Steps between C-alpha positions, in 0.01 A plus 500: 500500500825323509817675404811332415853602581544630147197726537641655818834554334326665201307734728816593692688565176212713373500706819878539488475613136228747588704630794815520284308671221347746748842571652652551154223745413553687824874514440452615139258770617745615772782497248298718265422739786868522593602557139243782472630657823854472368399663173330788685800538727734523201275761340503706822877464521543617141267795564704601804823465300361731230400751765846479656668552160278802436583642843873448438467672160327796664769511769772505235328787319460691827866449591616620156272802528639574846855487365413740216327737744797494735735581212274785386475630855880494533529697172240753618674538836833565329335753268325673792827521691678648198222757455510587873877558477454717190225704667708540812799617296273745316361633828851542643600685184196731520562565871859592417385734220241659727758540775743667257228726369401594854862574591537717193189693589616557854852606394393724215436861600170636381541830310320799645302581189348148507355559845241752398 
């Protein structure tokens, strides 16, 4: 079989086209894989962002609750201190009354007819 120069050129062009076509297919396939990976990565990123927003929202709620509890605790401490002062004043008053009553009893003579 005798091949001419044109036949060799045709064969070479056909091989180059096949190689180019194969390379294009490989590149397209790789591009699709990369686009899919990018899409998945963006989905993961968005999921993490939503989780972060939710955590920040929970943190904000917890901080506000802490502030309210601290204010309530301060009010209760002030009320407890006031009650303690009032109770102390009442006890001091009762001790004074008892002391006066005791002094009166000691200084008051007991009549003889009451001793029987």
